C-alpha positions in Angstrom: 6.3 -9.4 7.3 5.1 -9.6 3.7 7.4 -7.7 1.3 4.9 -7.7 -1.5 1.1 -7.1 -1.5 0.5 -10.4 -3.4 1.3 -14.1 -3.0 0.6 -17.4 -4.7 -1.7 -19.7 -2.9 -3.6 -22.8 -4.2 -2.6 -22.0 -7.8 -4.1 -18.5 -7.7 -2.7 -15.1 -6.9 -4.0 -13.4 -3.8 -3.7 -9.6 -3.6 -4.1 -7.6 -0.4 -5.8 -4.3 -1.1 -6.6 -1.1 0.9 -9.6 0.3 -1.0 -10.9 3.9 -0.8 -14.5 4.0 -2.0 -16.0 7.4 -3.1 -12.4 8.2 -4.2 -13.3 10.5 -7.1 -11.7 8.3 -9.7 -10.8 4.6 -10.4 -7.0 4.1 -9.9 -4.3 1.9 -8.5 -2.0 4.2 -6.5 0.9 1.9 -5.6 1.7 0.0 -2.4 2.0 0.9 1.2 2.9 -1.0 4.4 0.4 -1.2 7.3 1.3 -0.8 10.9 1.5 -4.6 11.4 4.1 -4.8 8.6 1.8 -6.1 5.8 2.2 -4.7 2.4 -1.1 -3.8 0.6 -2.0 -2.5 -2.8 -3.6 1.0 -2.6 -6.6 1.6 -4.8 -9.5 3.9 -5.1 -12.8 3.8 -6.9 -15.6 6.3 -7.5 -18.3 3.7 -6.5 -20.0 3.9 -3.1 -19.6 1.0 -0.6 -23.2 -0.1 -0.9 -24.6 -3.3 -2.3 -21.2 -4.6 -3.4 -20.7 -1.6 -5.8 -17.2 -0.7 -4.6 -16.1 -4.4 -4.7 -17.4 -4.7 -8.2 -15.6 -1.5 -9.2 -12.4 -2.8 -7.7 -12.7 -6.1 -9.6 -13.3 -4.2 -12.8 -10.3 -1.9 -12.1 -7.8 -4.7 -11.5 -9.1 -6.7 -14.5 -8.7 -3.7 -16.7 -5.2 -2.8 -15.4 -3.9 -6.3 -15.9 -5.7 -7.0 -19.2 -7.5 -10.1 -17.9 -11.1 -11.1 -17.9 -13.5 -9.8 -15.3 -14.4 -13.4 -14.3 -10.8 -14.0 -13.3 -11.0 -11.4 -10.4 -13.0 -11.7 -7.2 -12.9 -10.1 -3.8 -12.7 -13.1 -1.5 -12.1 -11.5 1.9 -13.1 -8.2 3.5 -16.1 -7.6 1.4 -17.5 -5.0 3.9 -14.1 -3.7 5.0 -11.5 -1.3 3.5 -8.8 -4.0 3.7 -9.6 -6.7 1.2 -8.1 -9.8 -0.4 -8.6 -10.2 -4.1 -8.1 -13.5 -5.9 -6.8 -13.6 -9.4 -7.3 -16.8 -11.5 -4.9 -17.7 -14.3 -1.2 -18.0 -15.0 0.3 -16.9 -11.7 3.7 -16.1 -13.2 2.2 -13.8 -15.8 -0.2 -12.2 -13.2 2.7 -11.6 -10.8 4.7 -9.9 -13.6 1.7 -7.8 -14.5 1.3 -6.6 -10.9 5.0 -5.8 -10.6 4.7 -3.6 -13.8 1.6 -2.0 -12.5 3.2 -1.1 -9.2 6.3 0.3 -10.9 4.1 2.5 -13.2 2.0 3.7 -10.2 5.1 4.8 -8.4 5.9 7.2 -11.3 2.6 8.9 -10.8 3.9 10.5 -7.5 7.1 11.9 -9.0 7.2 15.6 -9.3 6.4 15.8 -13.0 5.9 19.4 -14.0 2.6 20.0 -15.9 3.2 20.6 -19.6 1.9 24.0 -20.8 -0.5 24.0 -23.6 2.2 25.3 -26.0 4.2 22.1 -25.2 1.8 20.1 -27.3 3.5 21.6 -30.4 7.0 20.8 -29.2 8.7 17.4 -29.6 10.5 15.4 -27.0 13.1 12.6 -27.1 12.9 9.4 -29.1 11.8 6.0 -27.9 15.0 4.1 -28.9 17.3 6.5 -27.1 15.0 6.9 -24.1 12.5 4.0 -23.5 11.3 5.8 -20.4 9.1 7.9 -22.7 6.5 5.1 -22.4 6.6 5.3 -18.6 6.2 9.0 -18.6 3.2 8.8 -20.8 1.8 6.0 -18.6 2.2 8.1 -15.5 0.3 11.0 -17.2 -2.5 8.6 -18.2 -2.8 7.5 -14.6 -2.9 11.1 -13.3 -5.5 12.1 -15.9 -8.5 10.9 -13.9 -10.0 9.1 -16.9 -12.8 6.5 -16.7 -11.5 3.0 -16.2 -12.4 1.8 -19.8 -10.6 4.8 -21.4 -7.6 4.4 -19.2 -7.4 0.7 -19.9 -7.6 1.3 -23.6 -4.7 3.8 -23.5 -2.7 1.5 -21.4 -3.2 -1.4 -23.8 -2.1 0.9 -26.7 1.0 1.9 -24.7 1.9 -1.8 -24.0 1.5 -2.6 -27.7 3.7 0.3 -28.7 6.4 -0.6 -26.2 6.4 -4.2 -27.5 6.9 -2.9 -31.1 9.8 -0.7 -29.9 11.5 -3.6 -28.1 11.5 -5.5 -31.3 12.1 -2.7 -33.7 14.8 -0.5 -32.0 17.6 -3.1 -31.7 17.1 -4.2 -35.3 16.5 -0.6 -36.7 13.2 -1.9 -38.2 11.8 1.3 -39.6 8.2 0.0 -40.0 8.0 -1.3 -36.4 9.5 1.8 -34.9 7.3 4.2 -36.9 4.2 2.2 -35.9 5.3 2.3 -32.2 5.9 6.1 -32.4 2.5 6.6 -34.0 0.7 4.6 -31.3 2.6 6.4 -28.5 1.8 9.8 -30.0 -1.9 8.9 -30.4 -2.0 8.4 -26.6 0.1 11.6 -26.0 -2.5 13.6 -28.0 -5.3 12.3 -25.8 -3.6 13.3 -22.6 -2.2 16.5 -24.0 1.5 15.6 -24.0 3.9 16.7 -26.7 4.7 14.2 -29.4 7.9 12.1 -29.4 10.4 12.4 -32.3 11.3 9.6 -34.7 14.6 8.1 -33.7 17.7 9.7 -35.2 18.3 6.8 -37.6 15.0 7.4 -39.2 15.6 11.1 -39.6 19.1 10.9 -41.1 
C-alpha cells in the first residue's frame, strides 16, 4: 500500500492522479486513498477530456503549482482514463518537497473557514512573525477562489516569496525584509478580499 501519491523511479518523480475533467476550475484538492489502498493526488480541470485537452490542462496545472517548466511535466499513463500517472523531470528531492507543501496547503482548503464579510477588508488581523500561519490561511483562500490557473500561480509565487522574506526577516528583526513581506502578503490579500495583516509589534513600537 503506497502511503504517498508520488514516488521516485528512474531519476524522475511519478505522481498518481485522479483527475476530474469538466470540473469547473483548475485545482489540486489534496490526496485520497483508493479502494485498493493506493494513494492518489486529487485534481480537477475545466478542460474537456477530448483530444488530450484535459491531460494538457493537468500538466499545466501541476507545472504552475510547483513552479517548474511545462516541459518537465508529462502524463505517461492513463491518458484516456481518470486515473493517471504524471512524470516530473528535475531534482526529485525538490519536487518531492514541493508536492508535500502543495498537499499540506490543499488540506487547508477543506477546513471550515468562515467567509470574511465585506467589512472585514477594512479590519486588520495578526502579524506574520507572531503567527506564520497567516500565509497558509491566505493560500487556502487563493485555492478556494476559483481563479484561472495563471492568476492562482502568480499569487502563489508571491506568497512563497513573501514567506521566504519573513523566514529571513522575523528572527533577525530586519524591518526592511519584514515590511516587504507584509506588503506582498497584503497585495495578495487585497486580490482575494481578505483583511490585511498588521506589521509585527516590534515595528509598531
